[in-house]
C-alpha positions as CSV (number, residue, x, y, z in Angstrom):
1,X,-18.6,-18.1,-22.8
2,X,-16.0,-16.4,-20.5
3,X,-16.4,-16.4,-16.8
4,X,-14.9,-14.6,-13.9
5,X,-12.2,-16.3,-11.8
6,X,-12.1,-16.0,-8.1
7,X,-8.6,-14.7,-7.3
8,X,-6.7,-14.6,-4.1
9,X,-3.4,-12.7,-3.7
10,X,-0.7,-13.3,-1.1
11,X,2.0,-10.6,-1.0
12,X,2.0,-6.9,-1.8
13,X,5.6,-6.2,-2.6
14,X,7.2,-4.7,-5.7
15,X,5.2,-6.6,-8.3
16,X,1.8,-6.0,-6.7
17,X,0.0,-3.3,-8.7
18,X,-3.7,-4.5,-8.2
19,X,-6.6,-3.1,-6.3
20,X,-8.5,-5.7,-4.3
21,X,-11.8,-5.3,-2.4
22,X,-11.1,-7.6,0.5
23,X,-7.9,-7.7,2.6
24,X,-6.4,-9.9,5.3
25,X,-3.1,-10.4,7.0
26,X,-3.4,-14.1,7.2
27,X,-2.5,-16.1,4.1
28,X,-4.6,-19.1,5.2
29,X,-7.7,-17.0,5.0
30,X,-7.0,-16.4,1.3
31,X,-6.3,-20.1,0.7
32,X,-9.4,-21.3,2.5
33,X,-11.8,-18.7,1.1
34,X,-14.6,-20.6,-0.8
35,X,-14.7,-18.1,-3.7
36,X,-11.0,-18.3,-4.4
37,X,-10.0,-20.6,-7.4
38,X,-6.5,-19.3,-8.1
39,X,-4.0,-17.9,-5.6
40,X,-1.3,-15.5,-6.7
41,X,1.9,-15.8,-4.7
42,X,3.7,-12.5,-4.9
43,X,5.7,-12.8,-1.8
44,X,9.5,-12.9,-1.3
45,X,10.9,-16.1,-2.9
46,X,11.8,-17.6,0.5
47,X,8.1,-18.3,1.2
48,X,7.1,-19.5,-2.3
49,X,7.4,-23.2,-1.7
50,X,5.5,-23.5,1.6
51,X,2.7,-21.3,0.3
52,X,2.5,-23.2,-3.0
53,X,2.3,-26.5,-1.2
54,X,-0.5,-25.2,1.1
55,X,-2.5,-23.9,-1.8
56,X,-2.1,-27.1,-3.8
57,X,-3.1,-29.1,-0.8
58,X,-6.3,-27.1,-0.7
59,X,-7.0,-28.1,-4.3
60,X,-6.5,-24.6,-5.8
61,X,-4.5,-23.4,-8.7
62,X,-1.3,-21.4,-8.1
63,X,0.2,-18.5,-10.0
64,X,3.7,-18.1,-8.6
65,X,6.1,-15.2,-9.5
66,X,9.6,-16.1,-10.6
67,X,12.0,-17.1,-9.1
68,X,9.8,-20.1,-8.2
69,X,12.4,-20.8,-5.5
70,X,16.2,-20.8,-4.9
71,X,17.0,-24.5,-4.4
72,X,16.2,-27.7,-6.0
73,X,14.9,-29.5,-2.9
74,X,12.5,-26.6,-2.3
75,X,11.3,-26.9,-5.9
76,X,10.9,-30.7,-5.6
77,X,8.5,-30.2,-2.7
78,X,6.2,-28.2,-5.0
79,X,6.4,-30.8,-7.8
80,X,5.3,-33.5,-5.2
81,X,2.5,-31.3,-3.9
82,X,1.2,-30.7,-7.4
83,X,1.2,-34.5,-8.2
84,X,-1.0,-35.1,-5.1
85,X,-3.2,-32.0,-5.4
86,X,-7.0,-32.6,-5.4
87,X,-9.2,-31.1,-8.1
88,X,-6.3,-31.2,-10.7
89,X,-4.8,-28.1,-9.2
90,X,-1.7,-26.9,-11.1
91,X,1.1,-24.4,-10.9
92,X,1.7,-21.6,-13.4
93,X,5.1,-19.9,-13.0
94,X,5.1,-16.2,-14.0
95,X,7.8,-15.9,-16.7
96,X,6.0,-13.0,-18.3
97,X,8.7,-12.2,-20.9
98,X,8.1,-15.7,-22.4
99,X,4.5,-14.7,-23.1
100,X,5.1,-11.4,-24.7
101,X,3.5,-11.5,-28.2
102,X,6.6,-10.2,-29.9
103,X,8.7,-13.0,-28.4
104,X,6.2,-15.7,-29.0
105,X,5.4,-14.6,-32.5
106,X,8.0,-12.4,-34.3
107,X,11.2,-13.4,-32.5
108,X,10.7,-17.2,-32.6
109,X,9.4,-17.0,-36.2
110,X,12.5,-15.1,-37.3
111,X,14.8,-17.4,-35.4
112,X,13.2,-20.4,-37.2
113,X,14.4,-19.1,-40.5
114,X,18.1,-19.1,-39.5
115,X,19.5,-22.4,-41.0
116,X,22.3,-22.6,-38.5
117,X,22.8,-20.6,-35.3
118,X,26.4,-19.5,-34.9
119,X,26.2,-17.5,-31.7
120,X,23.8,-16.1,-29.2
121,X,23.8,-13.5,-26.4
122,X,21.5,-13.1,-23.5
123,X,21.8,-9.7,-21.7
124,X,20.0,-8.0,-18.8
125,X,21.6,-4.8,-17.4
126,X,19.2,-3.2,-15.1
127,X,19.3,0.1,-13.3
128,X,18.3,0.5,-9.6
129,X,14.9,-1.1,-8.9
130,X,13.9,1.6,-6.6
131,X,14.0,4.2,-9.4
132,X,11.4,2.2,-11.4
133,X,9.4,1.1,-8.4
134,X,9.1,4.6,-6.8
135,X,8.0,6.1,-10.1
136,X,5.5,3.4,-10.9
137,X,3.6,3.8,-7.7
138,X,4.8,0.6,-6.0
139,X,6.9,0.2,-2.9
140,X,9.6,-2.1,-1.5
141,X,9.2,-4.2,1.6
142,X,12.1,-4.5,4.0
143,X,13.7,-7.8,5.1
144,X,12.9,-9.4,8.5
145,X,14.8,-11.8,10.8
146,X,12.3,-14.6,9.9
147,X,12.8,-14.1,6.2
148,X,16.6,-14.0,6.6
149,X,16.4,-17.4,8.5
150,X,14.4,-18.9,5.7
151,X,16.8,-17.7,3.1
152,X,19.7,-19.2,5.0
153,X,17.9,-22.6,4.8
154,X,17.6,-22.2,1.0
155,X,21.2,-21.2,0.6
156,X,22.2,-24.3,2.5
157,X,20.2,-26.4,0.0
158,X,21.6,-24.5,-3.0
159,X,25.2,-25.0,-1.8
160,X,25.1,-28.4,0.0
161,X,28.1,-29.3,2.2
162,X,29.7,-25.9,1.4
163,X,30.4,-22.8,3.5
164,X,27.8,-20.2,2.7
165,X,29.7,-16.9,2.0
166,X,28.2,-13.5,1.2
167,X,29.5,-13.9,-2.3
168,X,27.4,-17.1,-2.8
169,X,24.4,-15.5,-1.2
170,X,24.5,-12.6,-3.6
171,X,25.1,-14.9,-6.5
172,X,22.1,-17.1,-5.6
173,X,19.8,-14.1,-5.1
174,X,20.9,-12.5,-8.3
175,X,20.3,-15.5,-10.5
176,X,16.9,-16.0,-8.9
177,X,15.9,-12.4,-9.7
178,X,17.3,-11.2,-13.1
179,X,18.7,-14.6,-14.1
180,X,15.4,-16.4,-14.0
181,X,14.0,-14.0,-16.6
182,X,16.8,-14.4,-19.1
183,X,17.9,-18.0,-18.6
184,X,14.3,-19.1,-19.1
185,X,14.2,-17.2,-22.4
186,X,17.4,-18.8,-23.4
187,X,16.1,-22.3,-22.7
188,X,12.9,-21.8,-24.7
189,X,14.7,-20.6,-27.8
190,X,18.0,-22.5,-27.7
191,X,17.4,-25.5,-25.4
192,X,19.2,-26.7,-22.4
193,X,23.0,-25.9,-22.3
194,X,25.5,-28.7,-22.8
195,X,27.9,-27.1,-20.4
196,X,28.9,-23.9,-18.6
197,X,32.4,-23.1,-19.8
198,X,33.2,-20.2,-17.5
199,X,31.7,-17.7,-15.1
200,X,32.7,-14.3,-13.9
201,X,31.3,-13.2,-10.5
202,X,31.9,-9.5,-9.9
203,X,29.0,-8.2,-7.8
204,X,26.9,-6.4,-8.9
205,X,27.8,-7.7,-12.4
206,X,27.7,-11.4,-13.3
207,X,28.9,-11.3,-16.9
208,X,30.5,-13.4,-19.5
209,X,28.7,-16.6,-18.5
210,X,29.3,-18.8,-21.5
211,X,27.1,-21.8,-22.4
212,X,27.8,-24.4,-25.0
213,X,24.5,-25.4,-26.6
214,X,23.9,-28.2,-29.0
215,X,21.2,-28.9,-31.6
216,X,23.3,-31.2,-33.7
217,X,25.9,-28.5,-34.1
218,X,27.7,-26.6,-31.4
219,X,27.6,-22.8,-30.7
220,X,28.3,-20.5,-27.8
221,X,25.9,-18.4,-25.9
222,X,27.1,-15.6,-23.6
223,X,25.0,-14.6,-20.6
224,X,25.7,-11.2,-19.1
225,X,23.8,-9.4,-16.4
226,X,24.2,-6.8,-13.8
227,X,22.7,-3.9,-11.8
228,X,24.2,-0.4,-11.9
229,X,22.9,3.1,-10.9
230,X,21.9,4.1,-14.4
231,X,18.0,4.1,-14.5
232,X,17.7,2.4,-17.9
233,X,17.0,-1.1,-18.9
234,X,19.2,-2.9,-21.4
235,X,17.6,-6.4,-21.6
236,X,17.7,-8.4,-24.8
237,X,18.3,-11.7,-26.4
238,X,20.2,-11.8,-29.7
239,X,20.7,-14.8,-32.1
240,X,23.2,-14.7,-35.0
241,X,23.3,-16.7,-38.2
242,X,25.6,-16.4,-41.2
243,X,23.3,-13.9,-43.0
244,X,20.8,-12.9,-40.3
245,X,20.8,-11.3,-36.8
246,X,17.6,-11.3,-34.7
247,X,17.2,-9.5,-31.4
248,X,14.2,-9.1,-29.0
249,X,14.4,-6.1,-26.6
250,X,12.7,-5.8,-23.3
251,X,12.2,-2.7,-21.2
252,X,11.8,-2.4,-17.4
253,X,9.1,-4.8,-16.1
254,X,8.1,-2.2,-13.5
255,X,6.6,0.1,-16.1
256,X,3.6,-1.7,-17.7
257,X,2.6,-1.5,-21.3
258,X,5.9,-0.7,-22.9
259,X,6.3,-2.1,-26.4
260,X,8.6,-5.0,-27.0
261,X,10.4,-4.9,-30.4
262,X,12.1,-7.4,-32.5
263,X,15.0,-6.1,-34.6
264,X,16.2,-8.0,-37.7
265,X,19.4,-7.3,-39.7
266,X,19.9,-9.5,-42.7
267,X,21.3,-9.9,-46.2
268,X,18.5,-10.0,-48.7
269,X,18.3,-11.9,-52.0
270,X,20.1,-9.1,-53.8
271,X,23.0,-9.2,-51.4
272,X,22.0,-5.9,-49.7
273,X,22.0,-5.3,-46.0
274,X,18.5,-4.5,-44.7
275,X,17.0,-3.7,-41.3
276,X,13.5,-4.5,-40.1
277,X,11.7,-3.6,-36.8
278,X,8.8,-5.8,-35.8
279,X,6.1,-5.2,-33.2
280,X,3.6,-8.0,-32.9
281,X,1.4,-6.2,-30.4
282,X,1.2,-3.4,-27.9
283,X,-0.4,-5.9,-25.5
284,X,1.5,-5.9,-22.2
285,X,3.5,-9.1,-21.5
286,X,1.7,-9.4,-18.1
287,X,-1.7,-9.2,-19.8
288,X,-0.7,-11.9,-22.3
289,X,0.5,-14.0,-19.4
290,X,-2.7,-13.6,-17.4
291,X,-4.7,-14.6,-20.5
292,X,-2.7,-17.8,-20.7
293,X,-3.4,-18.4,-17.0
294,X,-7.1,-18.0,-17.6
295,X,-7.0,-20.5,-20.4
296,X,-5.2,-22.9,-18.1
297,X,-7.8,-22.7,-15.4
298,X,-11.0,-22.5,-17.4
299,X,-10.1,-24.5,-20.5
300,X,-7.4,-26.8,-19.2
301,X,-4.8,-25.5,-21.7
302,X,-1.3,-27.0,-21.2
303,X,1.0,-24.8,-19.2
304,X,4.3,-23.7,-20.8
305,X,5.9,-22.4,-17.6
306,X,5.3,-25.3,-15.3
307,X,7.3,-26.0,-12.1
308,X,9.1,-28.8,-13.9
309,X,10.0,-26.3,-16.6
310,X,11.3,-23.9,-14.0
311,X,13.4,-26.7,-12.5
312,X,15.7,-26.4,-15.5
313,X,16.7,-22.8,-14.4
314,X,17.8,-24.1,-11.1
315,X,19.7,-26.9,-12.7
316,X,21.6,-24.3,-14.8
317,X,22.3,-22.3,-11.7
318,X,23.8,-25.4,-10.2
319,X,26.0,-25.8,-13.3
320,X,27.1,-22.2,-12.7
321,X,27.8,-22.7,-9.0
322,X,29.9,-25.8,-9.7
323,X,32.0,-23.9,-12.4
324,X,32.4,-21.0,-9.9
325,X,33.7,-23.3,-7.2
326,X,36.1,-24.9,-9.6
327,X,37.5,-21.5,-10.6
328,X,37.9,-20.1,-7.1
């Protein structure tokens, strides 16, 4: 039998599109409320770690929007807090694209039929966020001096013993935003990269990031991402084999309920080229993600997007940072 969960929400920025009956301006009131079982952290990424640690200390589950944080030391503090959390409290990281039915079912199923991957491409070209946000009824929150100071601490952790330039700040923030969507997808399908061969840092485009992945054989994966002024989303992941190409396409996350298609081009048994378009479900990726969260809390289902899983994103960022420093 299903039951209702007591939810608390901290943060009402771009991703916040809920209606809640009770409101407060003090995060600790949400954390301490006796009816709250799970706390959603929807704040800016600079406050994710301290809030998550406080929630875990209170013995309550955490749903935290990506990026989980911007530095490895900050992330490690959450891992330690989860290990010591009472009531078995756990952290669920909100990588909603990895829970989309078309990704989990059709895309991964089609990839599994490719005997040998020859090449892959991970792309996310996004238009201006304000265009999607304003039309979807949400709003943006401005920076503050306090937030800027916390971000500087995270930058110092992300680039230890290095001068923190504006170029590095933008690079770090960019990978934490768009990058955390796409690199996480890449890891689930292709595994952890063997190396970062080269990077190209040309704000607002961070393109031609090439990974060498290995699964017994070696192939290249190109990561390319950027933000321009065209209000259209071009986000997809494509995998190529000798006789088959598979691509999953994502639209803007700010407009809910948009279908996610998997496109397949292949050579059939007659040597003919054929195209298929697969839609596993019209269910929104956020809805699928929240259903997984429910199963985690109520039925103790294992979490795919744990903090330890998210740590791998930051490790890849570090690989990119090091390659960037070597090239400069």
